[in-house]
C-alpha positions as CSV (number, residue, x, y, z in Angstrom):
1,X,20.5,19.0,50.9
2,X,18.2,18.8,53.6
3,X,15.5,21.5,52.2
4,X,14.9,19.1,49.1
5,X,15.6,15.8,50.9
6,X,12.7,13.3,50.2
7,X,13.5,10.0,52.3
8,X,11.7,7.4,53.2
9,X,10.2,7.9,57.0
10,X,12.0,4.5,58.5
11,X,14.9,5.9,57.5
12,X,14.4,9.3,58.1
13,X,14.0,8.8,61.4
14,X,17.6,7.3,61.8
15,X,19.4,9.5,59.6
16,X,17.7,13.1,59.8
17,X,20.8,13.9,62.3
18,X,23.3,13.1,59.4
19,X,22.0,15.9,57.3
20,X,22.8,18.6,59.9
21,X,26.4,17.3,60.4
22,X,29.7,19.4,58.9
23,X,30.3,16.7,56.6
24,X,27.2,16.9,55.2
25,X,27.3,20.4,55.0
26,X,30.8,20.1,52.9
27,X,29.3,17.6,50.5
28,X,26.4,19.5,49.9
29,X,28.6,22.5,49.3
30,X,30.8,20.6,46.9
31,X,28.0,19.3,44.8
32,X,26.1,22.6,44.6
33,X,29.8,23.9,43.2
34,X,30.1,21.1,40.5
35,X,26.7,21.7,39.1
36,X,27.5,25.3,39.2
37,X,30.4,24.8,37.1
38,X,28.2,23.1,34.3
39,X,29.2,19.7,35.4
40,X,26.5,16.8,34.7
41,X,26.1,15.0,38.1
42,X,24.8,11.2,37.9
43,X,22.2,10.0,39.0
44,X,19.5,13.1,38.6
45,X,19.2,14.2,42.7
46,X,16.0,12.6,42.6
47,X,17.5,9.3,42.4
48,X,20.1,9.8,44.8
49,X,18.5,7.8,47.7
50,X,16.8,5.6,46.0
51,X,18.0,2.7,47.3
52,X,16.8,3.9,50.6
53,X,13.6,5.1,49.3
54,X,12.9,1.5,47.6
55,X,13.9,-0.3,50.3
56,X,12.4,1.0,54.3
57,X,14.5,0.0,57.1
58,X,12.0,-2.3,58.2
59,X,12.1,-4.4,54.9
60,X,15.8,-5.1,54.5
61,X,16.5,-8.4,54.6
62,X,19.7,-8.5,52.4
63,X,22.3,-5.5,51.8
64,X,24.5,-5.6,48.9
65,X,27.5,-2.9,48.6
66,X,28.6,-1.4,45.3
67,X,31.5,1.5,45.0
68,X,29.6,4.0,43.1
69,X,27.3,4.9,40.3
70,X,27.4,3.9,36.8
71,X,29.3,6.9,34.7
72,X,27.2,6.8,31.8
73,X,24.5,9.2,31.5
74,X,21.3,7.3,31.6
75,X,22.9,4.2,33.2
76,X,22.6,5.1,36.8
77,X,19.5,5.5,38.9
78,X,20.6,5.1,42.6
79,X,20.9,1.2,43.2
80,X,24.2,-0.5,43.2
81,X,24.9,-2.9,39.8
82,X,21.7,-1.4,38.6
83,X,21.0,0.2,35.4
84,X,17.6,1.7,33.7
85,X,15.6,-1.2,31.7
86,X,16.9,0.4,28.2
87,X,20.6,0.0,28.9
88,X,22.4,-2.3,26.2
89,X,24.8,-4.2,26.3
90,X,24.2,-5.0,30.2
91,X,27.5,-3.9,32.3
92,X,30.6,-6.1,32.6
93,X,29.9,-6.8,36.3
94,X,26.0,-7.5,35.9
95,X,26.6,-10.2,33.5
96,X,28.5,-11.8,35.7
97,X,26.5,-11.6,38.6
98,X,23.6,-13.2,36.4
99,X,25.8,-15.9,35.4
100,X,26.4,-16.8,38.9
101,X,22.8,-16.5,39.3
102,X,22.1,-18.8,36.6
103,X,24.7,-21.5,37.4
104,X,23.8,-21.2,41.1
105,X,19.5,-21.2,41.1
106,X,19.0,-22.1,37.4
107,X,17.4,-18.2,37.1
108,X,17.9,-16.1,33.7
109,X,17.8,-12.2,34.3
110,X,19.7,-11.5,30.8
111,X,16.9,-9.7,29.6
112,X,17.3,-6.6,32.0
113,X,19.8,-4.5,33.4
114,X,16.9,-3.0,35.8
115,X,17.2,-4.5,39.5
116,X,14.6,-2.0,40.9
117,X,12.4,-5.4,41.7
118,X,15.1,-6.8,43.8
119,X,15.0,-3.2,45.8
120,X,11.2,-3.4,46.6
121,X,11.9,-7.2,47.7
122,X,14.0,-6.6,50.4
123,X,17.5,-6.3,49.0
124,X,19.0,-3.1,49.9
125,X,21.5,-2.0,46.8
126,X,23.6,0.4,48.3
127,X,26.7,2.2,46.7
128,X,29.1,3.5,49.0
129,X,29.4,6.7,47.1
130,X,26.1,7.8,45.9
131,X,27.0,10.2,42.9
132,X,29.8,11.1,40.3
133,X,30.7,13.5,37.6
134,X,29.3,11.9,34.4
135,X,32.1,10.3,32.4
136,X,34.4,9.9,35.7
137,X,34.6,7.1,37.9
138,X,35.2,7.3,41.4
139,X,35.2,11.4,40.9
140,X,33.4,12.0,44.5
141,X,35.0,9.5,46.4
142,X,36.3,11.0,49.8
143,X,33.8,14.0,49.8
144,X,31.5,12.4,52.6
145,X,29.1,10.1,51.1
146,X,31.2,7.3,52.5
147,X,30.3,8.8,56.1
148,X,26.7,8.6,55.0
149,X,27.0,5.3,53.6
150,X,29.0,3.8,56.8
151,X,26.0,5.6,58.9
152,X,23.2,3.5,57.0
153,X,25.4,0.2,57.5
154,X,25.5,0.9,61.5
155,X,21.7,1.4,61.2
156,X,20.7,-1.8,59.6
157,X,23.3,-3.3,62.0
158,X,22.0,-2.5,64.8
159,X,18.0,-2.3,64.4
160,X,17.6,-5.1,61.9
161,X,17.5,-8.9,62.6
162,X,19.0,-11.5,60.3
163,X,20.4,-9.8,57.4
164,X,22.5,-10.9,54.9
165,X,25.6,-8.7,53.9
166,X,26.8,-9.4,50.7
167,X,30.4,-7.7,50.3
168,X,31.9,-8.5,46.6
169,X,35.5,-7.2,46.5
170,X,38.2,-6.0,49.1
171,X,36.5,-2.4,49.4
172,X,33.0,-3.9,50.2
173,X,34.7,-6.0,52.7
174,X,36.3,-3.3,54.1
175,X,33.2,-1.0,54.5
176,X,31.6,-3.9,56.3
177,X,34.3,-5.0,58.6
178,X,32.0,-3.9,61.7
179,X,29.0,-5.8,60.9
180,X,27.8,-8.0,64.1
181,X,28.3,-11.3,63.0
182,X,26.2,-13.1,65.8
183,X,23.0,-11.6,64.5
184,X,23.7,-10.9,60.6
185,X,25.7,-13.1,57.8
186,X,28.1,-11.8,55.7
187,X,29.2,-13.6,52.2
188,X,32.5,-12.4,51.2
189,X,33.6,-13.0,47.3
190,X,36.2,-11.4,45.0
191,X,34.1,-8.8,43.1
192,X,32.2,-9.6,40.0
193,X,33.9,-7.5,37.8
194,X,35.9,-9.3,34.6
195,X,39.0,-8.4,36.1
196,X,38.3,-10.4,39.3
197,X,35.1,-12.6,38.7
198,X,37.0,-15.8,38.2
199,X,39.5,-15.5,41.4
200,X,36.4,-17.1,43.6
201,X,33.3,-15.0,42.5
202,X,32.3,-17.7,40.3
203,X,30.8,-20.5,42.2
204,X,30.2,-18.6,45.4
205,X,26.8,-19.3,45.4
206,X,25.6,-16.1,47.0
207,X,21.8,-16.3,46.0
208,X,21.0,-19.8,47.3
209,X,23.7,-19.1,50.7
210,X,21.3,-15.9,51.2
211,X,17.9,-17.7,50.8
212,X,19.0,-20.6,53.1
213,X,20.0,-18.5,55.4
214,X,16.8,-16.4,55.5
215,X,14.6,-19.8,56.0
216,X,16.6,-20.7,58.5
217,X,15.4,-17.4,60.3
218,X,12.2,-17.9,59.7
219,X,12.2,-15.4,57.3
220,X,11.0,-15.9,53.3
221,X,13.9,-16.2,50.6
222,X,14.0,-13.4,48.0
223,X,12.9,-14.4,44.3
224,X,15.6,-13.4,42.4
225,X,13.8,-13.5,39.1
226,X,13.4,-10.4,37.1
């Protein structure tokens, strides 16, 4: 994995050592074996680290934690909850995120599922697991990615100041349990999926709360309009 790692410099400085760890070698071997069996791995390897490459460490203002990529070919591109521009209909969780954004800040993003501009404005859109087999959700869980993405969260927690961590659902909340709340803000709610959004995701106002916190710390707020 290290030979073709194309990782933005500020992240590489803090994560380079991870690529030498035994767990990463095991993960690399697993992904190689899956490929050799003719399985389609999503997203394509050049996009595995898209979240990090799109949002350098010194630009991180917000972290949104997802679980794993969309399993449909042509959807995932390495940012949680985001899909490629031409994808229709919009993913169901993303529809609910947009409903809440519209209710919260009167912003209408229903024309696109592509969150790349958010990433470029300082929103780290990080999945816990960075790959899966096409058509099979959670198929790469427990293979090592979680350890790597825990390290990413640890680096943000230690190296950055006044970051908003948006943790939707129990899985993300558990993953973010070590965040230093004296330095950073945590926004927790149920997951935006149709199964749970009505339990308190709707009305949670994560976007305005994020911006209020950033402004209170002398930071520029996030323009959520796509």
